[in-house]
All heavy atoms as a GROMACS GRO file, in nm:
protein
  602
    1MET      N    1  -0.406  -3.181   0.832
    1MET     CA    2  -0.443  -3.145   0.697
    1MET      C    3  -0.325  -3.071   0.634
    1MET      O    4  -0.274  -2.974   0.688
    1MET     CB    5  -0.568  -3.059   0.700
    1MET     CG    6  -0.610  -3.010   0.565
    1MET     SD    7  -0.754  -2.905   0.576
    1MET     CE    8  -0.873  -3.012   0.508
    2ARG      N    9  -0.285  -3.113   0.518
    2ARG     CA   10  -0.172  -3.052   0.450
    2ARG      C   11  -0.223  -2.952   0.346
    2ARG      O   12  -0.312  -2.981   0.268
    2ARG     CB   13  -0.090  -3.159   0.380
    2ARG     CG   14   0.034  -3.103   0.318
    2ARG     CD   15   0.128  -3.215   0.277
    2ARG     NE   16   0.248  -3.154   0.227
    2ARG     CZ   17   0.292  -3.169   0.104
    2ARG    NH1   18   0.228  -3.246   0.020
    2ARG    NH2   19   0.401  -3.109   0.065
    3HIS      N   20  -0.164  -2.832   0.348
    3HIS     CA   21  -0.201  -2.728   0.252
    3HIS      C   22  -0.084  -2.706   0.158
    3HIS      O   23   0.027  -2.678   0.202
    3HIS     CB   24  -0.233  -2.596   0.324
    3HIS     CG   25  -0.350  -2.605   0.415
    3HIS    ND1   26  -0.479  -2.606   0.369
    3HIS    CD2   27  -0.358  -2.615   0.549
    3HIS    CE1   28  -0.562  -2.615   0.470
    3HIS    NE2   29  -0.490  -2.620   0.582
    4ASP      N   30  -0.109  -2.716   0.030
    4ASP     CA   31  -0.006  -2.685  -0.068
    4ASP      C   32  -0.021  -2.540  -0.108
    4ASP      O   33  -0.111  -2.504  -0.184
    4ASP     CB   34  -0.018  -2.775  -0.190
    4ASP     CG   35   0.019  -2.919  -0.158
    4ASP    OD1   36   0.103  -2.937  -0.068
    4ASP    OD2   37  -0.034  -3.010  -0.222
    5SER      N   38   0.064  -2.458  -0.054
    5SER     CA   39   0.052  -2.315  -0.078
    5SER      C   40   0.188  -2.250  -0.059
    5SER      O   41   0.277  -2.304   0.007
    5SER     CB   42  -0.048  -2.252   0.019
    5SER     OG   43  -0.049  -2.113   0.006
    6TYR      N   44   0.203  -2.131  -0.116
    6TYR     CA   45   0.324  -2.054  -0.093
    6TYR      C   46   0.325  -1.996   0.048
    6TYR      O   47   0.428  -1.965   0.102
    6TYR     CB   48   0.334  -1.940  -0.192
    6TYR     CG   49   0.380  -1.980  -0.330
    6TYR    CD1   50   0.308  -1.944  -0.442
    6TYR    CD2   51   0.496  -2.052  -0.349
    6TYR    CE1   52   0.349  -1.978  -0.569
    6TYR    CE2   53   0.540  -2.088  -0.475
    6TYR     CZ   54   0.465  -2.051  -0.585
    6TYR     OH   55   0.508  -2.084  -0.709
    7TYR      N   56   0.209  -1.977   0.106
    7TYR     CA   57   0.197  -1.914   0.237
    7TYR      C   58   0.168  -2.020   0.343
    7TYR      O   59   0.068  -2.092   0.335
    7TYR     CB   60   0.084  -1.811   0.236
    7TYR     CG   61   0.106  -1.702   0.136
    7TYR    CD1   62   0.043  -1.705   0.013
    7TYR    CD2   63   0.192  -1.598   0.163
    7TYR    CE1   64   0.064  -1.607  -0.080
    7TYR    CE2   65   0.214  -1.498   0.070
    7TYR     CZ   66   0.149  -1.503  -0.051
    7TYR     OH   67   0.171  -1.404  -0.143
    8ARG      N   68   0.254  -2.029   0.442
    8ARG     CA   69   0.234  -2.124   0.551
    8ARG      C   70   0.265  -2.053   0.683
    8ARG      O   71   0.370  -1.991   0.699
    8ARG     CB   72   0.326  -2.244   0.536
    8ARG     CG   73   0.289  -2.328   0.419
    8ARG     CD   74   0.361  -2.460   0.423
    8ARG     NE   75   0.326  -2.533   0.302
    8ARG     CZ   76   0.412  -2.605   0.234
    8ARG    NH1   77   0.535  -2.618   0.274
    8ARG    NH2   78   0.374  -2.668   0.125
    9GLU      N   79   0.172  -2.064   0.774
    9GLU     CA   80   0.191  -2.013   0.909
    9GLU      C   81   0.234  -1.866   0.910
    9GLU      O   82   0.326  -1.826   0.981
    9GLU     CB   83   0.292  -2.099   0.985
    9GLU     CG   84   0.249  -2.244   0.999
    9GLU     CD   85   0.358  -2.330   1.056
    9GLU    OE1   86   0.461  -2.277   1.103
    9GLU    OE2   87   0.342  -2.452   1.053
   10ASN      N   88   0.172  -1.786   0.826
   10ASN     CA   89   0.197  -1.642   0.819
   10ASN      C   90   0.341  -1.605   0.785
   10ASN      O   91   0.392  -1.503   0.829
   10ASN     CB   92   0.155  -1.574   0.950
   10ASN     CG   93   0.006  -1.581   0.970
   10ASN    OD1   94  -0.070  -1.579   0.874
   10ASN    ND2   95  -0.035  -1.588   1.095
   11ARG      N   96   0.408  -1.688   0.711
   11ARG     CA   97   0.541  -1.654   0.663
   11ARG      C   98   0.558  -1.712   0.523
   11ARG      O   99   0.487  -1.803   0.482
   11ARG     CB  100   0.649  -1.703   0.758
   11ARG     CG  101   0.649  -1.850   0.776
   11ARG     CD  102   0.749  -1.894   0.876
   11ARG     NE  103   0.719  -2.035   0.900
   11ARG     CZ  104   0.780  -2.109   0.983
   11ARG    NH1  105   0.877  -2.060   1.055
   11ARG    NH2  106   0.746  -2.234   0.996
   12HIS      N  107   0.655  -1.660   0.452
   12HIS     CA  108   0.677  -1.704   0.314
   12HIS      C  109   0.751  -1.838   0.313
   12HIS      O  110   0.844  -1.860   0.390
   12HIS     CB  111   0.760  -1.601   0.238
   12HIS     CG  112   0.695  -1.468   0.228
   12HIS    ND1  113   0.576  -1.448   0.164
   12HIS    CD2  114   0.732  -1.347   0.276
   12HIS    CE1  115   0.543  -1.321   0.171
   12HIS    NE2  116   0.636  -1.257   0.241
   13SER      N  117   0.712  -1.920   0.220
   13SER     CA  118   0.780  -2.048   0.204
   13SER      C  119   0.907  -2.026   0.122
   13SER      O  120   0.920  -1.926   0.052
   13SER     CB  121   0.689  -2.148   0.134
   13SER     OG  122   0.670  -2.110  -0.001
   14PRO      N  123   0.999  -2.118   0.127
   14PRO     CA  124   1.121  -2.105   0.046
   14PRO      C  125   1.092  -2.096  -0.104
   14PRO      O  126   1.162  -2.026  -0.177
   14PRO     CB  127   1.201  -2.232   0.079
   14PRO     CG  128   1.153  -2.272   0.214
   14PRO     CD  129   1.009  -2.232   0.219
   15ALA      N  130   0.988  -2.164  -0.150
   15ALA     CA  131   0.952  -2.158  -0.292
   15ALA      C  132   0.907  -2.019  -0.331
   15ALA      O  133   0.942  -1.968  -0.439
   15ALA     CB  134   0.843  -2.260  -0.322
   16LEU      N  135   0.827  -1.954  -0.245
   16LEU     CA  136   0.783  -1.818  -0.276
   16LEU      C  137   0.900  -1.720  -0.275
   16LEU      O  138   0.909  -1.632  -0.361
   16LEU     CB  139   0.676  -1.773  -0.177
   16LEU     CG  140   0.622  -1.632  -0.197
   16LEU    CD1  141   0.556  -1.619  -0.334
   16LEU    CD2  142   0.524  -1.596  -0.089
   17ILE      N  143   0.990  -1.738  -0.181
   17ILE     CA  144   1.108  -1.650  -0.176
   17ILE      C  145   1.192  -1.666  -0.302
   17ILE      O  146   1.238  -1.567  -0.361
   17ILE     CB  147   1.190  -1.682  -0.049
   17ILE    CG1  148   1.109  -1.642   0.075
   17ILE    CG2  149   1.324  -1.610  -0.052
   17ILE    CD1  150   1.169  -1.688   0.205
   18ARG      N  151   1.211  -1.790  -0.347
   18ARG     CA  152   1.287  -1.813  -0.472
   18ARG      C  153   1.215  -1.753  -0.592
   18ARG      O  154   1.278  -1.699  -0.683
   18ARG     CB  155   1.307  -1.963  -0.494
   18ARG     CG  156   1.415  -2.023  -0.411
   18ARG     CD  157   1.449  -2.164  -0.459
   18ARG     NE  158   1.333  -2.251  -0.476
   18ARG     CZ  159   1.280  -2.326  -0.379
   18ARG    NH1  160   1.331  -2.325  -0.258
   18ARG    NH2  161   1.176  -2.404  -0.406
   19ALA      N  162   1.081  -1.763  -0.596
   19ALA     CA  163   1.005  -1.711  -0.710
   19ALA      C  164   1.009  -1.559  -0.716
   19ALA      O  165   1.007  -1.501  -0.824
   19ALA     CB  166   0.861  -1.760  -0.703
   20ARG      N  167   1.015  -1.494  -0.601
   20ARG     CA  168   1.012  -1.347  -0.597
   20ARG      C  169   1.150  -1.283  -0.606
   20ARG      O  170   1.161  -1.163  -0.631
   20ARG     CB  171   0.945  -1.302  -0.467
   20ARG     CG  172   0.798  -1.338  -0.464
   20ARG     CD  173   0.736  -1.299  -0.336
   20ARG     NE  174   0.739  -1.155  -0.319
   20ARG     CZ  175   0.702  -1.092  -0.209
   20ARG    NH1  176   0.661  -1.160  -0.106
   20ARG    NH2  177   0.707  -0.962  -0.203
   21ARG      N  178   1.255  -1.361  -0.585
   21ARG     CA  179   1.391  -1.307  -0.578
   21ARG      C  180   1.431  -1.225  -0.702
   21ARG      O  181   1.490  -1.117  -0.686
   21ARG     CB  182   1.490  -1.420  -0.555
   21ARG     CG  183   1.631  -1.368  -0.530
   21ARG     CD  184   1.727  -1.478  -0.492
   21ARG     NE  185   1.684  -1.540  -0.368
   21ARG     CZ  186   1.692  -1.670  -0.342
   21ARG    NH1  187   1.741  -1.752  -0.432
   21ARG    NH2  188   1.652  -1.718  -0.227
   22PRO      N  189   1.402  -1.266  -0.826
   22PRO     CA  190   1.447  -1.186  -0.940
   22PRO      C  191   1.380  -1.048  -0.951
   22PRO      O  192   1.431  -0.960  -1.020
   22PRO     CB  193   1.408  -1.270  -1.062
   22PRO     CG  194   1.377  -1.405  -1.012
   22PRO     CD  195   1.341  -1.392  -0.868
   23TYR      N  196   1.269  -1.030  -0.882
   23TYR     CA  197   1.194  -0.905  -0.897
   23TYR      C  198   1.213  -0.807  -0.781
   23TYR      O  199   1.162  -0.696  -0.787
   23TYR     CB  200   1.044  -0.937  -0.910
   23TYR     CG  201   1.017  -1.034  -1.023
   23TYR    CD1  202   0.987  -1.166  -0.997
   23TYR    CD2  203   1.025  -0.992  -1.154
   23TYR    CE1  204   0.964  -1.255  -1.100
   23TYR    CE2  205   1.001  -1.079  -1.258
   23TYR     CZ  206   0.971  -1.212  -1.230
   23TYR     OH  207   0.949  -1.299  -1.333
   24ILE      N  208   1.284  -0.847  -0.678
   24ILE     CA  209   1.298  -0.762  -0.559
   24ILE      C  210   1.367  -0.630  -0.593
   24ILE      O  211   1.318  -0.522  -0.559
   24ILE     CB  212   1.372  -0.836  -0.447
   24ILE    CG1  213   1.283  -0.947  -0.392
   24ILE    CG2  214   1.413  -0.742  -0.335
   24ILE    CD1  215   1.351  -1.036  -0.290
   25VAL      N  216   1.479  -0.635  -0.661
   25VAL     CA  217   1.555  -0.513  -0.693
   25VAL      C  218   1.477  -0.426  -0.792
   25VAL      O  219   1.467  -0.304  -0.773
   25VAL     CB  220   1.694  -0.549  -0.749
   25VAL    CG1  221   1.767  -0.425  -0.796
   25VAL    CG2  222   1.776  -0.622  -0.644
   26LYS      N  223   1.419  -0.488  -0.892
   26LYS     CA  224   1.342  -0.412  -0.991
   26LYS      C  225   1.223  -0.341  -0.925
   26LYS      O  226   1.197  -0.224  -0.952
   26LYS     CB  227   1.291  -0.503  -1.102
   26LYS     CG  228   1.399  -0.560  -1.190
   26LYS     CD  229   1.340  -0.656  -1.291
   26LYS     CE  230   1.447  -0.732  -1.366
   26LYS     NZ  231   1.390  -0.830  -1.457
   27ASN      N  232   1.151  -0.412  -0.838
   27ASN     CA  233   1.037  -0.351  -0.771
   27ASN      C  234   1.080  -0.241  -0.675
   27ASN      O  235   1.013  -0.137  -0.665
   27ASN     CB  236   0.958  -0.457  -0.694
   27ASN     CG  237   0.882  -0.550  -0.786
   27ASN    OD1  238   0.863  -0.520  -0.904
   27ASN    ND2  239   0.840  -0.662  -0.734
   28ALA      N  240   1.189  -0.259  -0.606
   28ALA     CA  241   1.239  -0.157  -0.515
   28ALA      C  242   1.281  -0.030  -0.591
   28ALA      O  243   1.249   0.082  -0.550
   28ALA     CB  244   1.356  -0.210  -0.434
   29LEU      N  245   1.349  -0.049  -0.703
   29LEU     CA  246   1.389   0.067  -0.784
   29LEU      C  247   1.268   0.139  -0.844
   29LEU      O  248   1.264   0.263  -0.849
   29LEU     CB  249   1.485   0.025  -0.894
   29LEU     CG  250   1.624  -0.020  -0.847
   29LEU    CD1  251   1.706  -0.071  -0.965
   29LEU    CD2  252   1.695   0.092  -0.776
   30MET      N  253   1.169   0.063  -0.886
   30MET     CA  254   1.047   0.123  -0.942
   30MET      C  255   0.973   0.201  -0.834
   30MET      O  256   0.927   0.313  -0.857
   30MET     CB  257   0.957   0.015  -1.001
   30MET     CG  258   0.834   0.071  -1.070
   30MET     SD  259   0.870   0.167  -1.217
   30MET     CE  260   0.916   0.038  -1.328
   31GLY      N  261   0.961   0.145  -0.715
   31GLY     CA  262   0.897   0.215  -0.604
   31GLY      C  263   0.972   0.341  -0.566
   31GLY      O  264   0.911   0.446  -0.540
   32LEU      N  265   1.104   0.334  -0.562
   32LEU     CA  266   1.185   0.451  -0.532
   32LEU      C  267   1.167   0.558  -0.640
   32LEU      O  268   1.156   0.678  -0.610
   32LEU     CB  269   1.332   0.412  -0.520
   32LEU     CG  270   1.430   0.523  -0.487
   32LEU    CD1  271   1.399   0.580  -0.348
   32LEU    CD2  272   1.572   0.471  -0.493
   33GLY      N  273   1.161   0.516  -0.766
   33GLY     CA  274   1.138   0.610  -0.876
   33GLY      C  275   1.004   0.681  -0.864
   33GLY      O  276   0.995   0.802  -0.884
   34PHE      N  277   0.900   0.606  -0.831
   34PHE     CA  278   0.767   0.667  -0.813
   34PHE      C  279   0.768   0.767  -0.698
   34PHE      O  280   0.708   0.874  -0.707
   34PHE     CB  281   0.661   0.560  -0.788
   34PHE     CG  282   0.618   0.486  -0.913
   34PHE    CD1  283   0.593   0.350  -0.908
   34PHE    CD2  284   0.603   0.552  -1.033
   34PHE    CE1  285   0.553   0.281  -1.020
   34PHE    CE2  286   0.563   0.484  -1.148
   34PHE     CZ  287   0.539   0.349  -1.141
   35CYS      N  288   0.835   0.732  -0.589
   35CYS     CA  289   0.843   0.824  -0.475
   35CYS      C  290   0.918   0.951  -0.510
   35CYS      O  291   0.877   1.061  -0.472
   35CYS     CB  292   0.909   0.755  -0.356
   35CYS     SG  293   0.806   0.628  -0.281
   36ILE      N  294   1.026   0.939  -0.585
   36ILE     CA  295   1.104   1.057  -0.625
   36ILE      C  296   1.022   1.146  -0.718
   36ILE      O  297   1.020   1.268  -0.704
   36ILE     CB  298   1.236   1.014  -0.690
   36ILE    CG1  299   1.329   0.955  -0.583
   36ILE    CG2  300   1.303   1.130  -0.762
   36ILE    CD1  301   1.454   0.892  -0.638
   37ILE      N  302   0.954   1.086  -0.815
   37ILE     CA  303   0.871   1.165  -0.908
   37ILE      C  304   0.759   1.235  -0.834
   37ILE      O  305   0.734   1.354  -0.854
   37ILE     CB  306   0.817   1.074  -1.021
   37ILE    CG1  307   0.930   1.034  -1.114
   37ILE    CG2  308   0.706   1.145  -1.098
   37ILE    CD1  309   0.892   0.928  -1.215
   38THR      N  310   0.690   1.162  -0.746
   38THR     CA  311   0.580   1.221  -0.669
   38THR      C  312   0.630   1.333  -0.580
   38THR      O  313   0.569   1.440  -0.572
   38THR     CB  314   0.510   1.113  -0.585
   38THR    OG1  315   0.466   1.009  -0.672
   38THR    CG2  316   0.393   1.169  -0.509
   39GLY      N  317   0.740   1.312  -0.511
   39GLY     CA  318   0.798   1.415  -0.425
   39GLY      C  319   0.842   1.537  -0.505
   39GLY      O  320   0.826   1.651  -0.460
   40GLY      N  321   0.898   1.515  -0.623
   40GLY     CA  322   0.940   1.626  -0.708
   40GLY      C  323   0.823   1.711  -0.755
   40GLY      O  324   0.829   1.833  -0.755
   41ILE      N  325   0.715   1.644  -0.796
   41ILE     CA  326   0.596   1.717  -0.839
   41ILE      C  327   0.538   1.797  -0.723
   41ILE      O  328   0.499   1.913  -0.738
   41ILE     CB  329   0.491   1.620  -0.897
   41ILE    CG1  330   0.541   1.563  -1.030
   41ILE    CG2  331   0.357   1.688  -0.915
   41ILE    CD1  332   0.457   1.450  -1.085
   42TYR      N  333   0.533   1.737  -0.605
   42TYR     CA  334   0.480   1.805  -0.486
   42TYR      C  335   0.566   1.927  -0.451
   42TYR      O  336   0.514   2.036  -0.429
   42TYR     CB  337   0.476   1.708  -0.368
   42TYR     CG  338   0.430   1.770  -0.240
   42TYR    CD1  339   0.296   1.796  -0.219
   42TYR    CD2  340   0.521   1.803  -0.139
   42TYR    CE1  341   0.253   1.854  -0.101
   42TYR    CE2  342   0.479   1.860  -0.022
   42TYR     CZ  343   0.345   1.886  -0.003
   42TYR     OH  344   0.304   1.943   0.113
   43ALA      N  345   0.698   1.910  -0.449
   43ALA     CA  346   0.788   2.021  -0.415
   43ALA      C  347   0.778   2.133  -0.518
   43ALA      O  348   0.776   2.252  -0.483
   43ALA     CB  349   0.931   1.970  -0.405
   44TYR      N  350   0.771   2.098  -0.647
   44TYR     CA  351   0.759   2.199  -0.752
   44TYR      C  352   0.628   2.277  -0.736
   44TYR      O  353   0.626   2.400  -0.746
   44TYR     CB  354   0.765   2.133  -0.890
   44TYR     CG  355   0.735   2.227  -1.002
   44TYR    CD1  356   0.830   2.320  -1.043
   44TYR    CD2  357   0.612   2.226  -1.066
   44TYR    CE1  358   0.803   2.409  -1.147
   44TYR    CE2  359   0.583   2.314  -1.169
   44TYR     CZ  360   0.679   2.405  -1.209
   44TYR     OH  361   0.651   2.493  -1.310
   45THR      N  362   0.519   2.206  -0.711
   45THR     CA  363   0.389   2.271  -0.696
   45THR      C  364   0.389   2.367  -0.578
   45THR      O  365   0.343   2.481  -0.589
   45THR     CB  366   0.278   2.166  -0.678
   45THR    OG1  367   0.281   2.078  -0.790
   45THR    CG2  368   0.142   2.231  -0.667
   46ILE      N  369   0.442   2.324  -0.465
   46ILE     CA  370   0.447   2.410  -0.347
   46ILE      C  371   0.535   2.532  -0.372
   46ILE      O  372   0.501   2.644  -0.333
   46ILE     CB  373   0.497   2.331  -0.224
   46ILE    CG1  374   0.398   2.221  -0.188
   46ILE    CG2  375   0.523   2.422  -0.106
   46ILE    CD1  376   0.260   2.270  -0.151
   47SER      N  377   0.646   2.515  -0.441
   47SER     CA  378   0.734   2.629  -0.466
   47SER      C  379   0.670   2.728  -0.563
   47SER      O  380   0.685   2.850  -0.547
   47SER     CB  381   0.869   2.582  -0.520
   47SER     OG  382   0.854   2.529  -0.651
   48VAL      N  383   0.598   2.682  -0.663
   48VAL     CA  384   0.534   2.771  -0.759
   48VAL      C  385   0.418   2.846  -0.694
   48VAL      O  386   0.401   2.966  -0.713
   48VAL     CB  387   0.487   2.692  -0.884
   48VAL    CG1  388   0.397   2.776  -0.971
   48VAL    CG2  389   0.607   2.644  -0.962
   49VAL      N  390   0.337   2.776  -0.616
   49VAL     CA  391   0.223   2.840  -0.550
   49VAL      C  392   0.272   2.939  -0.445
   49VAL      O  393   0.212   3.044  -0.426
   49VAL     CB  394   0.130   2.733  -0.488
   49VAL    CG1  395   0.025   2.796  -0.400
   49VAL    CG2  396   0.064   2.652  -0.597
   50GLY      N  397   0.381   2.909  -0.379
   50GLY     CA  398   0.435   2.997  -0.277
   50GLY      C  399   0.488   3.128  -0.333
   50GLY      O  400   0.503   3.226  -0.260
   51GLN      N  401   0.517   3.136  -0.462
   51GLN     CA  402   0.570   3.258  -0.522
   51GLN      C  403   0.462   3.359  -0.556
   51GLN      O  404   0.492   3.475  -0.582
   51GLN     CB  405   0.647   3.223  -0.650
   51GLN     CG  406   0.772   3.143  -0.623
   51GLN     CD  407   0.839   3.099  -0.752
   51GLN    OE1  408   0.794   3.130  -0.861
   51GLN    NE2  409   0.948   3.026  -0.738
   52ASP      N  410   0.337   3.319  -0.556
   52ASP     CA  411   0.228   3.410  -0.592
   52ASP      C  412   0.204   3.507  -0.477
   52ASP      O  413   0.186   3.467  -0.363
   52ASP     CB  414   0.101   3.331  -0.621
   52ASP     CG  415  -0.001   3.411  -0.699
   52ASP    OD1  416   0.027   3.529  -0.728
   52ASP    OD2  417  -0.107   3.355  -0.732
   53ASP      N  418   0.206   3.638  -0.506
   53ASP     CA  419   0.192   3.737  -0.399
   53ASP      C  420   0.056   3.806  -0.400
   53ASP      O  421   0.027   3.885  -0.311
   53ASP     CB  422   0.302   3.841  -0.410
   53ASP     CG  423   0.303   3.914  -0.544
   53ASP    OD1  424   0.219   3.882  -0.630
   53ASP    OD2  425   0.388   4.002  -0.562
   54PHE      N  426  -0.030   3.780  -0.494
   54PHE     CA  427  -0.166   3.832  -0.501
   54PHE      C  428  -0.171   3.985  -0.499
   54PHE      O  429  -0.264   4.044  -0.445
   54PHE     CB  430  -0.252   3.776  -0.386
   54PHE     CG  431  -0.266   3.628  -0.389
   54PHE    CD1  432  -0.195   3.547  -0.302
   54PHE    CD2  433  -0.350   3.567  -0.482
   54PHE    CE1  434  -0.208   3.410  -0.306
   54PHE    CE2  435  -0.363   3.430  -0.486
   54PHE     CZ  436  -0.291   3.351  -0.398
   55THR      N  437  -0.074   4.052  -0.559
   55THR     CA  438  -0.076   4.198  -0.563
   55THR      C  439  -0.180   4.250  -0.662
   55THR      O  440  -0.221   4.366  -0.653
   55THR     CB  441   0.062   4.254  -0.602
   55THR    OG1  442   0.102   4.197  -0.727
   55THR    CG2  443   0.164   4.222  -0.495
   56ASP      N  444  -0.222   4.168  -0.755
   56ASP     CA  445  -0.321   4.212  -0.854
   56ASP      C  446  -0.464   4.200  -0.804
   56ASP      O  447  -0.557   4.246  -0.870
   56ASP     CB  448  -0.305   4.131  -0.983
   56ASP     CG  449  -0.318   3.981  -0.960
   56ASP    OD1  450  -0.297   3.938  -0.845
   56ASP    OD2  451  -0.347   3.910  -1.056
   57VAL      N  452  -0.486   4.147  -0.685
   57VAL     CA  453  -0.619   4.132  -0.629
   57VAL      C  454  -0.651   4.253  -0.543
   57VAL      O  455  -0.577   4.288  -0.452
   57VAL     CB  456  -0.628   4.003  -0.543
   57VAL    CG1  457  -0.765   3.990  -0.481
   57VAL    CG2  458  -0.596   3.881  -0.628
   58LYS      N  459  -0.762   4.320  -0.574
   58LYS     CA  460  -0.802   4.438  -0.498
   58LYS      C  461  -0.878   4.393  -0.374
   58LYS      O  462  -0.973   4.316  -0.381
   58LYS     CB  463  -0.890   4.529  -0.582
   58LYS     CG  464  -0.817   4.590  -0.699
   58LYS     CD  465  -0.907   4.682  -0.777
   58LYS     CE  466  -0.833   4.740  -0.895
   58LYS     NZ  467  -0.916   4.828  -0.976
   59VAL      N  468  -0.837   4.445  -0.258
   59VAL     CA  469  -0.904   4.413  -0.132
   59VAL      C  470  -0.983   4.536  -0.091
   59VAL      O  471  -0.928   4.645  -0.076
   59VAL     CB  472  -0.800   4.378  -0.024
   59VAL    CG1  473  -0.868   4.347   0.108
   59VAL    CG2  474  -0.714   4.262  -0.069
   60PRO      N  475  -1.114   4.523  -0.071
   60PRO     CA  476  -1.195   4.640  -0.033
   60PRO      C  477  -1.162   4.684   0.110
   60PRO      O  478  -1.125   4.603   0.195
   60PRO     CB  479  -1.338   4.590  -0.043
   60PRO     CG  480  -1.329   4.441  -0.033
   60PRO     CD  481  -1.195   4.404  -0.088
   61ASP      N  482  -1.176   4.816   0.135
   61ASP     CA  483  -1.148   4.869   0.268
   61ASP      C  484  -1.255   4.826   0.368
   61ASP      O  485  -1.226   4.792   0.482
   61ASP     CB  486  -1.141   5.022   0.264
   61ASP     CG  487  -1.022   5.069   0.183
   61ASP    OD1  488  -0.923   4.994   0.175
   61ASP    OD2  489  -1.029   5.179   0.127
   62VAL      N  490  -1.382   4.831   0.325
   62VAL     CA  491  -1.493   4.794   0.411
   62VAL      C  492  -1.552   4.664   0.359
   62VAL      O  493  -1.576   4.651   0.239
   62VAL     CB  494  -1.601   4.905   0.409
   62VAL    CG1  495  -1.718   4.868   0.498
   62VAL    CG2  496  -1.541   5.037   0.450
   63PRO      N  497  -1.574   4.566   0.446
   63PRO     CA  498  -1.633   4.441   0.397
   63PRO      C  499  -1.772   4.464   0.338
   63PRO      O  500  -1.849   4.545   0.387
   63PRO     CB  501  -1.643   4.354   0.522
   63PRO     CG  502  -1.558   4.419   0.624
   63PRO     CD  503  -1.545   4.563   0.586
   64MET      N  504  -1.800   4.392   0.230
   64MET     CA  505  -1.930   4.406   0.164
   64MET      C  506  -2.036   4.338   0.249
   64MET      O  507  -2.013   4.233   0.308
   64MET     CB  508  -1.926   4.343   0.025
   64MET     CG  509  -1.832   4.413  -0.070
   64MET     SD  510  -1.824   4.332  -0.230
   64MET     CE  511  -1.993   4.336  -0.282
   65LYS      N  512  -2.155   4.399   0.255
   65LYS     CA  513  -2.267   4.339   0.327
   65LYS      C  514  -2.342   4.246   0.233
   65LYS      O  515  -2.356   4.274   0.115
   65LYS     CB  516  -2.360   4.447   0.379
   65LYS     CG  517  -2.296   4.535   0.484
   65LYS     CD  518  -2.393   4.637   0.535
   65LYS     CE  519  -2.327   4.726   0.638
   65LYS     NZ  520  -2.420   4.828   0.688
   66SER      N  521  -2.391   4.138   0.289
   66SER     CA  522  -2.465   4.044   0.207
   66SER      C  523  -2.604   4.101   0.179
   66SER      O  524  -2.656   4.182   0.255
   66SER     CB  525  -2.478   3.909   0.279
   66SER     OG  526  -2.557   3.923   0.395
   67PRO      N  527  -2.668   4.062   0.070
   67PRO     CA  528  -2.802   4.112   0.038
   67PRO      C  529  -2.903   4.080   0.148
   67PRO      O  530  -2.994   4.158   0.175
   67PRO     CB  531  -2.838   4.041  -0.092
   67PRO     CG  532  -2.710   3.997  -0.151
   67PRO     CD  533  -2.616   3.978  -0.037
   68ALA      N  534  -2.889   3.970   0.218
   68ALA     CA  535  -2.983   3.935   0.324
   68ALA      C  536  -2.970   4.032   0.441
   68ALA      O  537  -3.069   4.075   0.500
   68ALA     CB  538  -2.958   3.793   0.371
   69ALA      N  539  -2.848   4.071   0.475
   69ALA     CA  540  -2.827   4.166   0.585
   69ALA      C  541  -2.881   4.304   0.547
   69ALA      O  542  -2.938   4.375   0.630
   69ALA     CB  543  -2.680   4.175   0.619
   70THR      N  544  -2.869   4.346   0.422
   70THR     CA  545  -2.920   4.474   0.377
   70THR      C  546  -3.072   4.476   0.385
   70THR      O  547  -3.132   4.574   0.428
   70THR     CB  548  -2.874   4.501   0.231
   70THR    OG1  549  -2.734   4.487   0.225
   70THR    CG2  550  -2.915   4.638   0.186
   71THR      N  551  -3.138   4.369   0.347
   71THR     CA  552  -3.284   4.360   0.352
   71THR      C  553  -3.333   4.366   0.495
   71THR      O  554  -3.432   4.434   0.525
   71THR     CB  555  -3.330   4.228   0.285
   71THR    OG1  556  -3.276   4.220   0.156
   71THR    CG2  557  -3.481   4.222   0.277
   72GLN      N  558  -3.265   4.302   0.587
   72GLN     CA  559  -3.306   4.305   0.728
   72GLN      C  560  -3.290   4.445   0.787
   72GLN      O  561  -3.371   4.490   0.866
   72GLN     CB  562  -3.227   4.204   0.811
   72GLN     CG  563  -3.265   4.061   0.782
   72GLN     CD  564  -3.180   3.963   0.862
   72GLN    OE1  565  -3.087   4.002   0.930
   72GLN    NE2  566  -3.213   3.835   0.850
   73ASN      N  567  -3.184   4.516   0.749
   73ASN     CA  568  -3.162   4.651   0.798
   73ASN      C  569  -3.269   4.747   0.747
   73ASN      O  570  -3.309   4.840   0.816
   73ASN     CB  571  -3.024   4.704   0.758
   73ASN     CG  572  -2.913   4.633   0.837
   73ASN    OD1  573  -2.938   4.578   0.944
   73ASN    ND2  574  -2.794   4.636   0.783
   74GLN      N  575  -3.319   4.727   0.626
   74GLN     CA  576  -3.422   4.815   0.570
   74GLN      C  577  -3.556   4.790   0.638
   74GLN      O  578  -3.637   4.881   0.649
   74GLN     CB  579  -3.435   4.791   0.418
   74GLN     CG  580  -3.313   4.840   0.342
   74GLN     CD  581  -3.323   4.805   0.194
   74GLN    OE1  582  -3.414   4.735   0.151
   74GLN    NE2  583  -3.227   4.854   0.117
   75ARG      N  584  -3.583   4.670   0.685
   75ARG     CA  585  -3.709   4.639   0.753
   75ARG      C  586  -3.713   4.702   0.892
   75ARG      O  587  -3.818   4.734   0.943
   75ARG     CB  588  -3.727   4.488   0.767
   75ARG     CG  589  -3.754   4.421   0.635
   75ARG     CD  590  -3.775   4.272   0.655
   75ARG     NE  591  -3.782   4.206   0.526
   75ARG     CZ  592  -3.779   4.077   0.511
   75ARG    NH1  593  -3.767   3.996   0.612
   75ARG    NH2  594  -3.786   4.024   0.390
   76ASN      N  595  -3.600   4.717   0.959
   76ASN     CA  596  -3.596   4.770   1.094
   76ASN      C  597  -3.605   4.917   1.089
   76ASN      O  598  -3.632   5.008   1.103
   76ASN     CB  599  -3.468   4.729   1.167
   76ASN     CG  600  -3.464   4.578   1.190
   76ASN    OD1  601  -3.568   4.516   1.195
   76ASN    ND2  602  -3.347   4.527   1.203
   0.00000   0.00000   0.00000
């Protein structure tokens, strides 16, 4: 049985390779551009978040008890 297709025996046919050839460089550059932009956004976000020192947040000396624990202590 003959199949007319670009895909034969799990490999590309010469016709498919010729059809895709003009787009290989453009697609590779576009993919590289997306990776660079994504990596840049990730690096910028990590660097900005890493600079926060949380000095304006007050930390209590004694941990607060939950209302449920307070109610149980009053019953005993």
